[in-house]
Backbone as CSV, one residue per row, in Angstrom:
resi,resn,N_x,N_y,N_z,CA_x,CA_y,CA_z,C_x,C_y,C_z
1,MET,10.468,73.921,106.539,11.490,74.465,105.656,10.864,74.779,104.308
2,THR,11.184,75.923,103.747,10.580,76.359,102.502,11.313,75.794,101.301
3,GLU,10.699,75.978,100.130,11.276,75.472,98.890,12.573,76.190,98.539
4,ALA,12.609,77.494,98.792,13.798,78.284,98.466,13.798,79.543,99.319
5,ILE,14.990,80.120,99.507,15.085,81.406,100.203,15.942,82.349,99.365
6,ASP,15.638,83.619,99.485,16.386,84.664,98.785,16.369,85.859,99.723
7,VAL,17.460,86.055,100.473,17.471,87.076,101.514,18.745,87.903,101.461
8,VAL,18.659,89.089,102.028,19.833,89.913,102.264,20.350,89.572,103.655
9,VAL,21.635,89.251,103.745,22.214,88.800,105.012,22.127,89.918,106.059
10,PRO,21.470,89.629,107.190,21.360,90.645,108.242,22.635,90.736,109.072
11,ALA,22.715,91.772,109.897,23.901,91.965,110.739,24.137,90.783,111.654
12,LEU,23.046,90.137,112.085,23.150,89.005,112.998,23.980,87.866,112.407
13,LEU,23.954,87.744,111.072,24.650,86.631,110.416,25.980,87.059,109.789
14,ASP,26.414,88.261,110.024,27.694,88.720,109.488,28.828,87.873,110.058
15,GLY,29.613,87.251,109.185,30.724,86.409,109.616,30.353,84.977,109.933
16,VAL,29.060,84.645,109.908,28.614,83.275,110.201,28.839,82.411,108.969
17,ARG,29.343,81.194,109.161,29.570,80.295,108.031,28.241,79.958,107.376
18,VAL,28.265,79.743,106.064,27.044,79.664,105.291,26.176,78.476,105.681
19,ASP,26.757,77.315,106.013,25.907,76.176,106.359,25.151,76.423,107.653
20,ARG,25.815,77.056,108.621,25.144,77.367,109.874,24.039,78.413,109.651
21,ALA,24.291,79.360,108.780,23.279,80.380,108.487,22.040,79.756,107.860
22,ILE,22.246,78.802,106.960,21.105,78.122,106.339,20.272,77.419,107.403
23,CYS,20.953,76.762,108.340,20.250,76.080,109.427,19.450,77.076,110.272
24,MET,20.050,78.213,110.575,19.399,79.213,111.409,18.184,79.828,110.704
25,LEU,18.297,80.004,109.394,17.229,80.658,108.645,16.078,79.720,108.311
26,THR,16.369,78.427,108.146,15.353,77.510,107.630,14.993,76.367,108.562
27,GLY,15.835,76.086,109.547,15.602,74.913,110.377,16.150,73.639,109.765
28,ALA,16.894,73.764,108.677,17.498,72.593,108.038,18.567,71.986,108.935
29,SER,18.830,70.710,108.730,19.918,70.056,109.448,21.249,70.449,108.831
30,ARG,22.348,70.228,109.562,23.670,70.530,109.000,23.956,69.635,107.802
31,THR,23.441,68.388,107.863,23.617,67.473,106.730,22.932,68.012,105.493
32,GLU,21.696,68.510,105.668,20.953,69.064,104.545,21.644,70.314,104.000
33,ALA,22.134,71.174,104.891,22.824,72.385,104.454,24.082,72.032,103.664
34,ALA,24.819,71.029,104.138,26.027,70.598,103.433,25.686,70.057,102.052
35,ARG,24.576,69.317,101.943,24.149,68.791,100.643,23.831,69.923,99.676
36,LEU,23.131,70.922,100.157,22.767,72.040,99.303,24.003,72.750,98.745
37,VAL,25.028,72.905,99.600,26.278,73.511,99.143,26.966,72.596,98.139
38,ARG,27.028,71.310,98.473,27.713,70.343,97.608,27.088,70.288,96.221
39,GLU,25.778,70.447,96.139,25.083,70.336,94.857,24.975,71.673,94.127
40,GLY,25.652,72.698,94.645,25.672,73.985,93.959,24.372,74.757,94.032
41,LYS,23.585,74.508,95.055,22.289,75.163,95.185,22.333,76.407,96.068
42,VAL,23.522,76.799,96.505,23.666,77.964,97.377,24.525,79.008,96.665
43,THR,24.013,80.222,96.565,24.780,81.303,95.966,24.821,82.495,96.912
44,VAL,25.951,83.173,96.897,26.092,84.432,97.631,26.504,85.474,96.605
45,GLY,25.670,86.495,96.448,25.912,87.437,95.370,25.737,86.736,94.034
46,ASP,26.733,86.797,93.174,26.665,86.159,91.864,27.459,84.860,91.802
47,SER,27.980,84.408,92.939,28.869,83.240,92.932,28.251,82.049,93.655
48,VAL,28.458,80.876,93.074,28.033,79.640,93.727,28.987,79.334,94.869
49,VAL,28.449,79.020,96.039,29.274,78.693,97.203,29.794,77.266,97.056
50,SER,31.097,77.096,97.158,31.694,75.766,96.986,32.150,75.149,98.293
51,THR,32.237,75.948,99.337,32.691,75.463,100.642,31.684,75.871,101.707
52,ARG,31.240,74.890,102.489,30.172,75.177,103.447,30.624,76.079,104.592
53,SER,31.934,76.210,104.793,32.446,77.061,105.871,32.624,78.514,105.424
54,THR,32.231,78.824,104.182,32.360,80.188,103.677,31.614,81.172,104.583
55,PRO,32.283,82.224,105.069,31.600,83.190,105.935,30.744,84.164,105.130
56,LEU,29.646,84.576,105.711,28.761,85.535,105.074,29.128,86.959,105.480
57,ALA,28.735,87.899,104.659,28.962,89.315,104.961,27.621,90.034,104.975
58,GLU,27.446,90.880,105.939,26.206,91.641,106.045,25.939,92.398,104.734
59,GLY,24.683,92.335,104.287,24.293,93.052,103.088,24.402,92.261,101.806
60,SER,25.084,91.096,101.839,25.173,90.283,100.636,23.867,89.518,100.431
61,ARG,23.655,89.039,99.219,22.418,88.332,98.879,22.662,86.829,98.939
62,LEU,21.885,86.133,99.762,21.995,84.683,99.923,20.782,84.026,99.288
63,CYS,21.034,83.119,98.339,19.963,82.364,97.678,20.206,80.871,97.890
64,VAL,19.161,80.165,98.277,19.242,78.714,98.483,18.047,78.087,97.795
65,GLU,18.316,77.034,97.013,17.261,76.351,96.277,17.301,74.861,96.590
66,GLY,16.170,74.181,96.402,16.169,72.724,96.471,15.963,72.150,97.842
67,MET,15.350,72.912,98.748,15.098,72.396,100.085,13.766,71.652,100.122
68,VAL,13.598,70.835,101.158,12.403,70.026,101.318,11.729,70.396,102.619
69,ALA,10.427,70.409,102.621,9.698,70.784,103.831,10.062,69.879,104.994
70,ALA,10.396,70.480,106.126,10.824,69.718,107.299,9.711,68.870,107.868
71,ASP,8.435,69.286,107.637,7.316,68.533,108.196,6.768,67.507,107.215
72,ALA,7.537,67.152,106.199,7.080,66.183,105.207,8.081,65.046,105.083
73,PRO,8.159,64.147,106.067,9.103,63.042,106.003,8.759,62.104,104.849
74,LEU,9.764,61.438,104.315,9.546,60.526,103.207,8.780,59.304,103.684
75,LEU,7.713,58.985,102.987,6.913,57.804,103.284,7.014,56.833,102.118
76,ALA,7.058,55.537,102.432,7.092,54.523,101.385,5.798,54.561,100.579
77,GLU,5.923,54.481,99.256,4.756,54.515,98.375,4.812,53.329,97.411
78,PRO,4.125,52.244,97.755,4.162,51.042,96.910,3.603,51.268,95.512
79,ASP,2.767,52.287,95.327,2.152,52.510,94.022,3.089,53.165,93.008
80,VAL,4.235,53.655,93.470,5.195,54.263,92.544,5.935,53.159,91.791
81,SER,5.807,53.148,90.490,6.442,52.121,89.669,7.946,52.374,89.557
82,VAL,8.730,51.347,89.855,10.188,51.453,89.791,10.721,50.329,88.907
83,ASP,11.403,50.690,87.835,11.984,49.705,86.912,13.400,49.390,87.375
84,VAL,13.546,48.304,88.121,14.850,47.880,88.633,15.492,46.936,87.624
85,VAL,16.688,47.271,87.161,17.385,46.422,86.197,18.434,45.540,86.867
86,TYR,18.814,45.899,88.103,19.768,45.074,88.850,19.696,45.467,90.318
87,ASP,19.833,44.461,91.188,19.994,44.766,92.610,20.749,43.654,93.317
88,ASP,21.406,44.019,94.408,22.017,43.068,95.320,22.026,43.723,96.695
89,ASP,22.814,43.218,97.613,22.795,43.753,98.973,23.413,45.140,99.080
90,ASP,24.103,45.584,98.035,24.822,46.860,98.115,24.325,47.937,97.177
91,VAL,23.864,47.550,95.989,23.476,48.555,95.001,22.155,48.190,94.332
92,ILE,21.480,49.205,93.844,20.269,49.052,93.043,20.450,49.921,91.804
93,VAL,20.270,49.344,90.627,20.339,50.109,89.387,18.928,50.218,88.827
94,VAL,18.509,51.443,88.578,17.138,51.740,88.161,17.148,52.376,86.776
95,ASN,16.160,52.019,85.967,15.925,52.685,84.692,14.729,53.615,84.908
96,LYS,15.007,54.877,85.190,13.957,55.828,85.550,13.165,56.265,84.325
97,GLN,11.844,56.257,84.446,11.018,56.764,83.362,10.918,58.275,83.439
98,ALA,10.731,58.907,82.288,10.539,60.353,82.248,9.265,60.718,82.995
99,GLY,9.298,61.864,83.661,8.147,62.308,84.424,8.214,61.958,85.887
100,LEU,9.134,61.072,86.258,9.279,60.658,87.651,10.357,61.493,88.329
101,VAL,9.994,62.134,89.434,10.943,62.936,90.211,11.756,62.001,91.100
102,VAL,13.063,62.209,91.190,13.914,61.289,91.935,13.661,61.370,93.437
103,HIS,13.593,62.575,93.988,13.386,62.712,95.431,12.581,63.975,95.714
104,PRO,12.008,64.101,96.890,11.207,65.287,97.199,12.015,66.569,97.067
105,GLY,11.331,67.617,96.679,11.980,68.915,96.536,11.197,69.792,95.593
106,ALA,11.463,71.085,95.645,10.823,72.053,94.751,9.313,71.887,94.731
107,GLY,8.725,71.687,95.914,7.277,71.600,96.024,6.703,70.214,95.779
108,ARG,7.538,69.234,95.436,7.057,67.873,95.171,7.424,66.987,96.366
109,THR,6.416,66.502,97.085,6.683,65.697,98.278,6.203,64.256,98.145
110,GLN,5.399,63.955,97.118,4.868,62.606,96.943,5.111,62.117,95.524
111,GLY,5.007,60.800,95.356,5.137,60.215,94.035,6.544,60.227,93.485
112,THR,7.542,60.133,94.349,8.938,60.182,93.907,9.551,58.790,93.790
113,LEU,10.634,58.710,93.049,11.379,57.459,92.936,11.859,57.002,94.308
114,ALA,12.330,57.936,95.128,12.814,57.586,96.459,11.732,56.897,97.283
115,ALA,10.498,57.387,97.192,9.395,56.787,97.947,9.071,55.387,97.426
116,GLY,9.144,55.216,96.098,8.909,53.890,95.528,9.990,52.900,95.922
117,LEU,11.245,53.371,95.942,12.348,52.504,96.357,12.220,52.113,97.819
118,LEU,11.819,53.052,98.667,11.677,52.757,100.089,10.610,51.691,100.323
119,ALA,9.563,51.688,99.514,8.531,50.660,99.643,9.062,49.285,99.236
120,ARG,9.888,49.255,98.207,10.415,47.985,97.701,11.609,47.499,98.513
121,TYR,12.375,48.443,99.062,13.577,48.101,99.841,13.523,48.840,101.184
122,PRO,12.747,48.333,102.136,12.594,49.028,103.433,13.908,49.242,104.179
123,ASP,14.917,48.397,103.879,16.200,48.532,104.571,16.921,49.839,104.226
124,LEU,16.466,50.546,103.198,17.066,51.841,102.893,16.893,52.815,104.048
125,ALA,15.863,52.591,104.858,15.637,53.458,106.020,16.794,53.367,107.010
126,ASP,17.522,52.258,106.996,18.669,52.108,107.901,19.752,53.143,107.593
127,LEU,19.851,53.552,106.324,20.849,54.553,105.947,20.518,55.913,106.548
128,VAL,19.232,56.167,106.713,18.804,57.412,107.359,19.095,57.343,108.848
129,ALA,18.763,56.208,109.453,18.973,56.035,110.895,20.441,56.159,111.271
130,SER,21.335,55.731,110.376,22.767,55.792,110.657,23.373,57.152,110.318
131,GLY,22.578,58.020,109.702,23.089,59.326,109.313,23.816,59.322,107.986
132,THR,23.788,58.191,107.274,24.477,58.078,105.990,23.745,58.831,104.890
133,SER,22.418,58.858,104.970,21.598,59.532,103.960,20.668,60.541,104.616
134,ASP,20.311,61.566,103.851,19.291,62.491,104.304,17.944,61.770,104.347
135,PRO,17.036,62.173,105.231,15.757,61.473,105.387,14.925,61.400,104.120
136,GLU,15.000,62.423,103.269,14.144,62.441,102.095,14.763,61.757,100.880
137,ARG,15.996,61.236,101.009,16.647,60.620,99.846,17.496,59.427,100.240
138,PRO,16.941,58.439,100.914,17.735,57.282,101.345,18.365,56.545,100.162
139,GLY,19.681,56.434,100.194,20.406,55.701,99.165,20.727,56.477,97.904
140,ILE,20.127,57.648,97.737,20.303,58.407,96.487,21.672,59.082,96.492
141,VAL,22.481,58.806,95.461,23.808,59.422,95.369,23.933,60.364,94.170
142,HIS,23.044,60.228,93.201,22.985,61.179,92.085,21.564,61.143,91.559
143,ARG,21.241,62.040,90.643,19.863,62.154,90.216,19.763,62.429,88.724
144,LEU,18.559,62.269,88.214,18.224,62.671,86.847,17.061,63.648,86.932
145,ASP,17.025,64.619,86.036,15.917,65.558,86.011,14.608,64.826,85.741
146,ARG,13.528,65.455,86.141,12.202,64.858,85.960,11.944,64.481,84.501
147,GLY,12.327,65.345,83.571,12.043,65.091,82.169,13.042,64.200,81.465
148,THR,14.023,63.692,82.197,15.064,62.825,81.636,14.819,61.382,82.049
149,SER,15.052,60.458,81.150,14.906,59.029,81.447,16.276,58.386,81.547
150,GLY,16.302,57.151,82.066,17.526,56.367,82.028,18.052,55.881,83.352
151,LEU,19.316,55.493,83.336,19.930,54.733,84.415,20.503,55.602,85.532
152,LEU,20.271,55.161,86.755,20.956,55.736,87.911,21.147,54.638,88.945
153,VAL,22.131,54.838,89.822,22.446,53.840,90.832,22.084,54.370,92.204
154,VAL,21.608,53.462,93.053,21.237,53.777,94.429,22.081,52.900,95.349
155,GLY,22.664,53.510,96.381,23.432,52.737,97.351,22.509,52.113,98.386
156,ARG,22.807,50.865,98.746,21.940,50.147,99.684,22.639,49.855,101.005
157,SER,23.901,50.234,101.116,24.658,50.017,102.348,25.578,51.208,102.562
158,GLU,26.083,51.348,103.792,26.993,52.456,104.085,28.258,52.362,103.244
159,VAL,28.782,51.144,103.105,29.986,50.944,102.296,29.729,51.350,100.849
160,ALA,28.573,50.947,100.323,28.242,51.268,98.940,28.068,52.771,98.742
161,MET,27.403,53.407,99.688,27.199,54.849,99.571,28.533,55.588,99.510
162,ALA,29.445,55.210,100.397,30.755,55.863,100.435,31.518,55.627,99.132
163,SER,31.496,54.395,98.646,32.220,54.061,97.425,31.655,54.791,96.209
164,LEU,30.346,54.792,96.075,29.719,55.436,94.921,29.950,56.940,94.937
165,ARG,29.868,57.536,96.097,30.147,58.971,96.201,31.591,59.276,95.827
166,ASP,32.503,58.408,96.272,33.912,58.605,95.930,34.136,58.488,94.428
167,GLN,33.483,57.514,93.793,33.644,57.334,92.348,33.071,58.525,91.576
168,LEU,31.974,59.066,92.056,31.425,60.263,91.429,32.391,61.434,91.565
169,ALA,32.924,61.609,92.773,33.840,62.722,93.024,35.126,62.583,92.212
170,ALA,35.587,61.345,92.055,36.823,61.094,91.304,36.592,61.043,89.795
171,ARG,35.343,61.144,89.383,34.957,61.146,87.974,35.288,59.830,87.281
172,THR,35.237,58.743,88.055,35.515,57.431,87.470,34.237,56.669,87.147
173,MET,33.098,57.151,87.609,31.827,56.522,87.263,31.473,56.898,85.830
174,GLU,31.152,55.901,85.019,30.817,56.148,83.617,29.335,56.508,83.494
175,ARG,29.062,57.668,82.912,27.686,58.101,82.672,27.599,58.660,81.259
176,ARG,26.933,57.942,80.394,26.791,58.362,78.999,25.316,58.592,78.670
177,TYR,25.078,59.645,77.950,23.721,60.047,77.606,23.564,60.113,76.096
178,ILE,22.311,59.988,75.664,21.965,60.250,74.269,21.021,61.443,74.261
179,ALA,21.284,62.398,73.383,20.422,63.576,73.276,20.220,63.918,71.810
180,LEU,19.050,64.436,71.504,18.781,65.011,70.192,18.757,66.514,70.380
181,VAL,19.583,67.210,69.599,19.703,68.663,69.775,19.357,69.377,68.485
182,HIS,18.943,70.619,68.632,18.573,71.424,67.480,19.808,71.928,66.746
183,GLY,19.694,71.987,65.426,20.780,72.486,64.598,21.756,71.401,64.200
184,GLU,22.683,71.772,63.349,23.714,70.841,62.890,25.009,71.086,63.666
185,VAL,25.389,70.115,64.474,26.654,70.194,65.206,27.760,69.832,64.217
186,ASN,28.594,70.778,63.875,29.565,70.576,62.803,30.695,69.640,63.184
187,GLU,31.238,69.800,64.394,32.358,68.960,64.811,31.864,67.557,65.159
188,GLU,32.623,66.550,64.751,32.215,65.176,65.038,32.305,64.852,66.523
189,ARG,33.224,65.511,67.210,33.362,65.293,68.659,34.032,66.517,69.272
190,GLY,33.869,66.652,70.567,34.475,67.781,71.244,34.197,67.726,72.735
191,VAL,34.720,68.696,73.454,34.511,68.810,74.897,34.067,70.235,75.199
192,ILE,32.977,70.358,75.908,32.516,71.669,76.374,33.043,71.843,77.789
193,ASP,33.936,72.791,77.961,34.570,73.056,79.261,34.195,74.473,79.664
194,ALA,33.135,74.586,80.456,32.629,75.909,80.833,31.987,75.821,82.212
195,PRO,32.384,76.688,83.136,31.858,76.624,84.507,30.362,76.915,84.551
196,ILE,29.685,76.262,85.472,28.241,76.428,85.620,27.931,76.953,87.015
197,GLY,27.103,77.967,87.065,26.679,78.536,88.344,25.237,78.987,88.262
198,ARG,24.757,79.555,89.344,23.390,80.056,89.386,23.250,81.264,88.455
199,SER,22.171,81.296,87.680,21.920,82.423,86.791,21.685,83.695,87.599
200,THR,22.330,84.784,87.206,22.135,86.048,87.913,20.803,86.681,87.535
201,ARG,20.279,86.328,86.388,18.988,86.867,85.964,17.828,86.095,86.585
202,THR,17.974,84.749,86.641,16.922,83.892,87.190,17.582,82.899,88.133
203,PRO,17.601,83.186,89.440,18.336,82.348,90.391,17.891,80.884,90.445
204,THR,16.680,80.583,89.932,16.233,79.193,89.933,16.777,78.414,88.743
205,LYS,17.519,79.085,87.851,18.108,78.420,86.693,19.630,78.423,86.811
206,MET,20.258,77.511,86.082,21.702,77.451,86.012,22.157,78.095,84.704
207,ALA,23.435,78.471,84.647,23.963,79.113,83.450,25.478,78.957,83.421
208,VAL,26.061,79.066,82.233,27.506,79.180,82.135,27.881,80.516,82.749
209,ALA,28.735,80.478,83.775,28.992,81.695,84.536,30.425,81.721,85.044
210,GLN,31.079,82.851,84.850,32.409,83.033,85.417,32.295,82.949,86.936
211,GLY,33.146,82.178,87.558,33.068,81.991,88.988,32.200,80.808,89.378
212,GLY,31.557,80.150,88.398,30.772,78.951,88.683,31.677,77.756,88.925
213,ARG,31.067,76.608,89.174,31.834,75.380,89.407,32.273,74.786,88.075
214,SER,33.475,74.219,88.047,34.000,73.647,86.808,33.053,72.570,86.288
215,ALA,32.894,72.526,84.972,31.986,71.561,84.359,32.509,71.179,82.980
216,ARG,32.550,69.878,82.707,33.052,69.372,81.422,32.091,68.312,80.890
217,THR,31.722,68.488,79.629,30.848,67.538,78.947,31.489,67.180,77.611
218,ALA,31.782,65.906,77.410,32.321,65.448,76.133,31.164,64.975,75.253
219,TYR,31.249,65.260,73.957,30.171,64.836,73.060,30.740,64.227,71.788
220,GLU,29.924,63.397,71.143,30.269,62.775,69.868,29.007,62.674,69.031
221,VAL,29.079,63.068,67.788,27.923,63.022,66.905,27.656,61.584,66.465
222,LEU,26.394,61.167,66.603,25.986,59.827,66.180,25.208,59.851,64.874
223,GLY,24.582,60.987,64.567,23.802,61.069,63.338,23.201,62.453,63.172
224,ARG,22.762,62.747,61.939,22.147,64.034,61.637,20.943,63.807,60.735
225,THR,20.011,64.772,60.802,18.854,64.718,59.929,18.390,66.138,59.636
226,GLU,17.715,66.323,58.492,17.121,67.609,58.141,15.595,67.533,58.211
227,ASP,15.061,66.412,58.683,13.621,66.194,58.693,13.097,66.097,60.116
228,PRO,12.229,66.991,60.587,11.593,68.097,59.841,12.457,69.357,59.799
229,VAL,13.435,69.449,60.680,14.386,70.565,60.695,15.758,69.969,60.969
230,ALA,16.792,70.800,60.922,18.139,70.313,61.190,18.259,69.864,62.647
231,LEU,18.612,68.611,62.830,18.761,68.016,64.157,20.013,67.164,64.186
232,THR,20.620,67.048,65.366,21.817,66.226,65.517,21.642,65.305,66.724
233,LEU,21.930,64.036,66.510,21.902,63.057,67.599,23.311,62.943,68.163
234,VAL,23.463,63.148,69.458,24.788,63.129,70.066,24.829,62.182,71.260
235,ALA,26.002,61.601,71.462,26.302,60.866,72.694,27.121,61.801,73.566
236,LEU,26.808,61.843,74.848,27.492,62.754,75.758,28.024,61.989,76.954
237,ARG,29.193,62.402,77.422,29.791,61.785,78.613,30.031,62.877,79.653
238,LEU,29.460,62.683,80.814,29.659,63.645,81.894,31.009,63.418,82.557
239,GLU,31.833,64.443,82.573,33.085,64.378,83.318,32.932,65.051,84.676
240,THR,31.855,65.835,84.829,31.455,66.394,86.121,29.942,66.219,86.204
241,GLY,29.362,66.552,87.333,27.934,66.337,87.491,27.222,67.538,88.072
242,ARG,27.168,68.628,87.320,26.504,69.838,87.792,25.017,69.793,87.451
243,THR,24.243,70.547,88.193,22.810,70.616,87.951,22.526,71.076,86.523
244,HIS,21.710,70.273,85.795,21.296,70.603,84.428,22.494,70.772,83.490
245,GLN,23.587,70.069,83.759,24.831,70.319,83.032,24.683,70.166,81.517
246,ILE,24.143,69.049,81.070,24.056,68.818,79.627,23.171,69.866,78.970
247,ARG,22.038,70.146,79.579,21.105,71.110,78.999,21.723,72.500,78.919
248,VAL,22.431,72.903,79.960,23.076,74.220,79.967,24.207,74.280,78.943
249,HIS,25.042,73.246,78.919,26.186,73.244,78.008,25.756,73.212,76.543
250,MET,24.778,72.356,76.200,24.363,72.278,74.805,23.700,73.574,74.356
251,ASN,22.931,74.183,75.231,22.328,75.465,74.893,23.407,76.540,74.707
252,ALA,24.462,76.460,75.533,25.525,77.466,75.478,26.259,77.451,74.144
253,ILE,26.326,76.290,73.480,27.012,76.234,72.188,26.019,76.353,71.028
254,GLY,24.773,76.732,71.352,23.792,76.999,70.308,23.020,75.806,69.826
255,HIS,23.036,74.698,70.587,22.332,73.488,70.186,21.499,72.946,71.353
256,PRO,20.410,73.642,71.699,19.594,73.189,72.835,18.993,71.811,72.596
257,VAL,18.780,71.090,73.676,18.186,69.763,73.605,16.722,69.887,73.192
258,VAL,16.289,69.025,72.290,14.896,69.030,71.843,13.971,68.844,73.054
259,GLY,12.964,69.695,73.138,12.012,69.623,74.233,12.379,70.443,75.441
260,ASP,13.573,71.028,75.437,14.020,71.786,76.611,13.542,73.242,76.513
261,ASP,12.320,73.463,76.935,11.758,74.810,76.884,12.361,75.727,77.945
262,ARG,13.017,75.134,78.954,13.567,75.935,80.052,14.868,76.624,79.670
263,TYR,15.748,75.907,78.968,17.072,76.458,78.681,17.295,76.857,77.229
264,SER,16.356,76.563,76.356,16.539,76.916,74.961,16.683,78.421,74.794
265,GLN,17.584,78.833,73.930,17.761,80.249,73.616,16.576,80.795,72.827
266,HIS,15.782,79.893,72.282,14.650,80.300,71.441,13.390,79.630,71.955
267,ASP,13.075,79.871,73.224,11.924,79.240,73.862,10.677,79.373,72.988
268,GLY,10.030,78.226,72.761,8.768,78.219,72.044,8.909,78.183,70.531
269,HIS,10.125,78.340,70.003,10.303,78.398,68.550,10.811,77.082,67.962
270,HIS,11.230,76.150,68.785,11.708,74.865,68.298,10.593,73.827,68.373
271,PRO,10.459,72.979,67.382,9.447,71.918,67.450,9.801,70.897,68.535
272,ARG,8.767,70.408,69.233,8.974,69.412,70.285,8.916,67.991,69.739
273,LEU,8.573,67.837,68.463,8.541,66.540,67.790,7.590,65.564,68.472
274,GLY,6.501,66.080,69.022,5.507,65.203,69.624,5.799,64.785,71.047
275,LEU,6.887,65.284,71.642,7.205,64.925,73.026,6.208,65.581,73.978
276,ALA,5.905,64.894,75.060,4.979,65.411,76.056,5.562,66.655,76.722
277,PRO,4.724,67.570,77.203,5.237,68.741,77.923,6.137,68.322,79.082
278,GLY,7.280,68.989,79.195,8.225,68.659,80.255,9.223,67.577,79.888
279,ARG,8.960,66.830,78.820,9.867,65.769,78.388,10.965,66.368,77.524
280,VAL,12.202,66.049,77.810,13.319,66.472,76.973,13.934,65.234,76.324
281,PHE,14.492,65.417,75.139,15.097,64.277,74.441,16.490,64.044,75.024
282,LEU,16.497,63.501,76.222,17.740,63.231,76.934,17.563,61.940,77.717
283,HIS,18.479,60.994,77.509,18.348,59.654,78.078,19.701,59.180,78.599
284,ALA,19.732,58.792,79.868,20.955,58.247,80.474,21.085,56.793,80.027
285,ALA,21.867,56.583,78.983,21.876,55.295,78.297,22.863,54.289,78.868
286,VAL,23.959,54.764,79.447,25.006,53.864,79.950,25.409,54.287,81.355
287,LEU,25.554,53.299,82.216,26.037,53.525,83.579,27.065,52.452,83.907
288,GLY,28.226,52.888,84.383,29.266,51.932,84.738,30.011,52.373,85.976
289,PHE,30.350,51.416,86.844,31.111,51.734,88.048,31.754,50.466,88.584
290,VAL,32.658,50.643,89.514,33.285,49.513,90.194,32.383,49.118,91.353
291,HIS,32.012,47.855,91.401,31.113,47.413,92.470,31.767,47.649,93.827
292,PRO,31.032,48.252,94.762,31.632,48.659,96.038,32.228,47.546,96.878
293,THR,31.708,46.328,96.754,32.242,45.248,97.603,32.989,44.177,96.819
294,THR,32.580,43.899,95.589,33.265,42.854,94.829,34.477,43.386,94.077
295,GLY,34.493,44.707,93.802,35.593,45.289,93.047,35.499,45.048,91.552
296,ALA,34.415,44.390,91.108,34.251,44.099,89.683,33.731,45.323,88.946
297,ALA,34.201,45.516,87.724,33.693,46.595,86.880,32.350,46.157,86.305
298,ARG,31.307,46.953,86.530,29.969,46.633,86.047,29.484,47.739,85.112
299,ARG,28.690,47.347,84.119,28.212,48.313,83.125,26.835,47.899,82.620
300,TRP,25.931,48.870,82.530,24.581,48.615,82.045,24.241,49.585,80.923
301,ARG,23.347,49.131,80.015,22.836,49.997,78.963,21.308,49.947,78.979
302,ALA,20.681,51.069,78.695,19.226,51.152,78.630,18.826,51.710,77.271
303,GLU,18.048,50.949,76.528,17.634,51.386,75.192,16.765,52.639,75.268
304,LEU,16.686,53.371,74.163,15.850,54.561,74.121,14.389,54.191,74.347
305,PRO,13.679,54.945,75.186,12.253,54.694,75.386,11.455,54.929,74.105
306,SER,10.272,54.363,74.054,9.464,54.415,72.840,9.085,55.839,72.434
307,ASP,8.888,56.744,73.398,8.493,58.107,73.033,9.619,58.838,72.301
308,LEU,10.871,58.526,72.658,11.997,59.161,71.972,12.182,58.576,70.578
309,VAL,11.999,57.278,70.446,12.111,56.647,69.126,11.009,57.157,68.201
310,ALA,9.801,57.333,68.753,8.698,57.855,67.949,8.977,59.282,67.489
311,ALA,9.632,60.067,68.332,9.951,61.455,67.985,11.045,61.528,66.936
312,ALA,11.982,60.578,66.964,13.112,60.583,66.026,13.452,59.142,65.659
313,PRO,12.729,58.556,64.710,12.953,57.142,64.348,14.390,56.823,63.974
314,PHE,15.112,57.799,63.400,16.487,57.522,62.988,17.409,57.281,64.183
315,ALA,16.937,57.619,65.397,17.741,57.418,66.616,17.655,55.999,67.149
316,ALA,16.723,55.197,66.640,16.577,53.830,67.119,17.893,53.070,66.951
317,GLY,18.284,52.360,67.972,19.527,51.582,67.913,20.762,52.373,68.279
318,ALA,20.601,53.650,68.611,21.763,54.489,68.925,22.521,53.979,70.142
319,VAL,21.822,53.424,71.097,22.485,52.960,72.324,23.474,51.844,72.012
320,ASP,23.222,51.079,70.948,24.130,49.991,70.572,25.496,50.508,70.146
321,LEU,25.596,51.813,69.859,26.866,52.403,69.447,27.740,52.798,70.611
322,LEU,27.202,52.754,71.818,27.939,53.218,72.990,28.701,52.072,73.652
């Protein structure tokens, strides 16, 4: 299976539902095809496909991103460092370091968080055997971008996987981020409510797009500085979980995240403040959910990593405000 496809639908696939077409074109499993649709990685024409049973029409343009090579099964990698902040028989909470890819994809098949977790928790393979998880992402229910650090939860049982997915879908899982953005955000707080879909100019990127999937990001200003340029420290709460949501939304209102060379409106013109290439000033600082088996409300906080504090010393201690 290739990294991505971009094809004109042939007559043979006219009227065929999109998930089946993906399987026919790539050899992907139906589970994998459904995941790609669910995560907004499938577009037909200029619209993101939201339902896997959507029929295709001959001559339309089908784009699929985020697939994993079928001949590259996930192997446990003990050398991958995993910072586990909590675990039990049902859940694992990880503080992911920047630079670590969560699961295979987009040409990356080794050195992932998923491979490190599989080495530390071999029982995650049972979720694959039962069909609960895709082979390349056992237990993974949500993700963080490679350049983003912070907290994410991994399901360790079928019950936990179902519960965590339901909480994500119901928007009851608490996910709060800290970001440093360019410019002065004038409003002390607000909500960015703008649909996100595949960019029509660059299909490998996301964008605010009419016809995209609904997306809401709430923000609150934590601090401002003019040194070395106008910057604003914000706390953000995800009310939905679209690909690159925070980065797309903040750029859309004219305040790109520091270090985000991919989505900035002024690529190359903003200072990176000493951040490593690929690192963005974005940190998943708070994670909260109802424990799948005990029913208890649990909440974790992860302090800003040292590279972010070094880039913006005034941000130190910001997590204590959340």
